[in-house]
N, C-alpha and C positions, 0 to 999 in steps of 0.2 A: 251461931258459928262465929260471929264477929261481934266486937264492941265498936259501934260507930260513935265516935266521940264528937263533941262540939269543941273545936280547938284548931290549932295549926295543923296543916295537912301536908302530905308528901307529894312527891313528883308526879306529874301527869305523864304516864307512859306505861306501856307494857314492855319493860326491858327484858330481853330474853337472857336467862342465866346461861353463861357460857363458861366452861371450865377454863381457868387460867386468865379470865378477864376480870378486872376489878369490880367490886360490888358496891362501892360508895355511890350514893345517889345525891343529886342536887335536891334541895328542899328537904322534906322528911320531917319526922317528929322532932319538935324542939327548934326548928329553924324558923326564922322570920320570913315575911313575905318579900317578894322581889322588889327591886327598885328600878327595873327597866334594863339596867346594864347587865343583869344576869338572867334575862328572860329566856325561856326555853323556846326553841324554834321547832315547830312540828310541821312536817311536810304534808299538806292537805291533799289527800288521795294520792300521795307520792309527789314526785316532781311534775305535777300535772300541767305546769306552764310549758313543759318541754317534751312531754310524752303523753300518749293517751292515758287517762286516769285509771287508777286501780288496776295496774298491770305490774308484773314483776319488773319490767323495764323501768317504769316510773318510780317504783319503790327503790330499786337499786341505785338509780341515778340520784335520787334524793339523798341517799346515804353518802354517795360519793361527793355530793355538793355540800356536805357538812351538816345536814339535818340531824338533830339529836333523836328525833322520833318520826315515825311514819304513821299515817292514819288509814286503816282499812275499814270502810263501811261494810257491814255483813248482812246478807240476806240468805234465804234458804233455797235449796233445790227441792225437787219433789221427793227425793230420797233422803232428805234431812241433813244434807251436807252444807256447811256454811261457806259461801263464796263471797269474794270482794266485788261489790257493785254498789254504786251510790243509790240506785233504785232497783226494785225488783222488776220494773219494766225496762227492757234492755235494747229497744230498737235504736235509741240514740247513741249507745256506746258499743254496740257490736254489729256484725254483719248479718244478723239473724234474718232480716228481710230478704236477703239474697239467697237464702236456703229454701228452695222450693219444697223440700221434704217437711218443712215446718210451717208452711203457709196456712194450714188449717188450724194452727194454734193461736193465730192472731184473734184477740178477743177484747172485750171491754169489761173492766172490773171497777168496783168502787173501792178505792184505797184511801183510808182515813177521810171518808166522806166525799171524795172527789172521783168522778168518773174518769178513768184512764184507759186508753186504747193502745194495744200493742202486744208484745210477747213478754211473758213473765217467768222469772226463774223458777217459781214453784210449779210450773207446768212442764219442767224439763228435769230429767235425771242428770246427775253430774256427768255421766258419760256423754250424753247428748250435748250438754253445754260446752264440753271440751272440743266439740267439732266447730264451734264458733270462734271468731277472732275479734279482738277489740278494735275500735276505731275512735278517732278524735271526736269528742262531744261538741267542741266549739270550733269547727273548721274555718269559719269566717274570721274569727279573732286570732286563731292559732293555725294558720295554713301550713306552717313548717312541720307541725305535729302530724299532719296527714301522711307524711312520708313513712310513718311507722304504722299506718293502718294495715291490719292483716298480719302483723308480726307476733302478736301476743295472745295467749289464751286467757280465759277467765280464771284467775287463780283461786284456790281454796284458802281458807284462813290458815290451814296447816302449812301450805306451801309458802305463805307469807312469813310465818314463824320460822320455817326452815331457812328461808333467805336471810332473815335477820340473824339467825344463829351463825350462818356462814360469814356474813359481812362483819359481824361483831368479832369473830375470830380473826378475820383478815385485817381489820383495822385496829385491833387491840383496844376497842372501846365498846361500851355497851350501847346498843341501838334500841330505842324504845318503839313500842307500838301502842296506839290508842284506838282500839276498835269501837265502832259505833253500831249499836243495834238499830236497824231501820224498820220502822212500822211494826213494833213488837205486838201491839194489840191485834193488828190485822193477821200477822202470822200465827198468833195463838188461836185466833178464831177459825183458822183453816187446819188446825191440828199440827202445825209446824212451829212450835214455840222456839224462839232463838236462844233463850237463856240456857236450856239444858245442854244443847250441843256446844255452846260457848264454854260453859263451865267444864264440860267433859274434855274439850280440847285443851283448856288451861291445865287441868289436872294431869292429862296425858303428858304434857310437856313440863310438869313440875312448876307451874306458874300460878297456882291458886293460893298464893300467900303474899303478904305485904312485901317481903324481901324481893319479890319478882318485879316490883314497881309497876303493877298492872293498873290500868284505868279502863273502865268501860263507860262509854258515853251513851246518852239517850235524850231525845226530846220529850219522852214521856216520863212520868213520875213513878207510876205503880211498879214498873219492872225494876227500876233502880232500887226502890224500897225493898222489893222482894230479893234482889241480888244482895243487898246489904246484909240479909240474914243468912245467905248461902255461901258467901265468899268473903275473904279478907282483902280483896284487891281494892284499889282506888276507884271511885265512881265520880263521874262528872255530869252535872245537870246542864244540858243544852237549853238555851232560851232563845226563841225566835224573835224577830223584830216586832211581831204583833201576834194576835190570836191567842190560842190556848193549847196546852198539851192534849193530844187526841184522846188519851185515856180519860181525861177530865170530861171532854165533850161526850164520849161514849157513855159515861156514867151519869151524865146530867149534873156534874159538878160545875157550878157557875164561875169558879176561879179561872183566871187567865194568867198568861206569862207575866203581866204587870204585877199581879198579886205575889208571884214568887219573888219579885225583886224589891218589895218593900223591906224595910229593916226587919219586921216581924217575919216576913216570908223567907228572908235569907237565913234567919236564925233557925226556922223550921227546916229549911233545906239542908243546913249543916248537920242535922241529926242523922241524915242518911247518905249525904254526899260529901266529897272532899273539895270539889271544884265547882264553880259556876262558870258556864261558858256562854255568855250572851253574844248575840249578833253585835258587831262593832258600833253600829249606830246608836245603840243603847249607852255606849260609853262616851262617844263624841258624836252628837247628832249633826245633821247637815241642814243648812237653810234651804230656801226655795230655789236658790241658784246653784245648789250643790256644794257650797262652801262649808268648811268646818266651823262649828259653833263651839261654845265653851263646854268642857267636859262636865258630865253629870257627877253625882256623888256615888255612883254605883261601885266603883273599885274600892273606895274608902269604906263604904258600908259593908261590902262583902268581906273585906279583910277584918273588919271589926267583928263580924259573925264567925270568924275562924275559917273562912273559905279562901282558896286561891282563885285567881281569875285568869281565864284564857279567852281570847276573842277571835272571831273569824269574819271574813276570810280576806287576806291581803293578796291582791293581784296587781300586776304591773300595768295592764292595759288601761288606757284612758277611760274606757267605758265604766270601769269599776272604781276609778280613783275619784276622790273629792276634787272639786274644781281647783283648789289651791295647788294641786300637784300634777295636773294634766300638762301634757306637752303637745300643743296644737289641737286640731279638731278631729283627727283620724281616730275613730273609736278603738282600732286595733293597735295604735302606736303606744309605745311604752312611755310612761311619765316617770315621776320621781317617787318610786315606791319606798325607797329608803327614807325620804322625808316624811311620808305618811306614817310609816311604822314608828319612826322615832318620835313623832308627835304623840302617838298612842303610848309609847314606852314611858313618856313623862307622867302618865297617870298612875304609874306603879304596877303595870301589868306583870303577871308572873309567866305568861306564855302567849305565843301567837300561832295561829294557823296560817300558812301561806302556800300558794301554788308555786312559788319561786324560792325554794329554801336557800339558795346561794345569796339572794338579795336579803333574805331575812337574817342570815348569819352576818352579812356585812352591816346591816342596820344595827344589830345588837352589839357587835364588836366595836363599832365606831361610836356608839352612844356615850 
């Protein structure tokens, strides 16, 4: 269905087509790679520095704060509906534990080789999940966000797309969405593959084509390769700080994420994906004291392979910042996130994921 080229790639986003809104895209076929000052700001799980993550409130605020794109992670309900949650285990991001009617559904499962105890989206119908309310995942670091606990439902992917359509019309600009498939091997193993409902939703909204500026992300490889044959949207290979894609582990493939990032691995990656999305420590490592070291050759090598580069995740709290940009010793205090982002922009990044889209926009505009 698609021809996956080795060459320059297009914008990272699922920008929703809106009548009357311009269709020009940053990046795209024939464009060079970014130089930092035109980097794309993607709101990580919405404006999750200010609202509980993966809620319509977080996504809407992110757009209001200037994010070009928002990122919904998608998992499945028991009845096969895609909803926005970072994990299928939801005790940390919803009030499910307070619902006595669901107490019997607490269980332990093995997800990507790790035993996890809690409540899982695949054990609930969409109607049941809609009785739950979102809560702040990091209350100790983001206590002000807890004021919004209980306000928001778990949104479906369709509801996120509908929001983006409305906000695109209201703001007269195209807002993007970069959905990530979470644990695709696991969901396929229980008869709830994520790819079919995802493509079905894209087609329903006339988004299953390159003009829609769609990107689908995954930490696994096999599902991205399969998607490359089924859809013409953009694909992004996520790369963790260590370890290996779970589909490799499940199949006994000895390769790791390190192998994906060699020059040869990047060339192979470019045959099915448009973007590589490494954890930011792979671009600028930290020393034993938490200070920033010299950049690696990853961005340059990825560009040579015809890939664009987006990295994650930029957060303002000291606990997440390199020592160079912390302010004091309080883990929850905000340091110099603009300084950190701009240091990364100097490597030639094409895009960033951040929990604080307003700060990300400031860092890029002032770069």
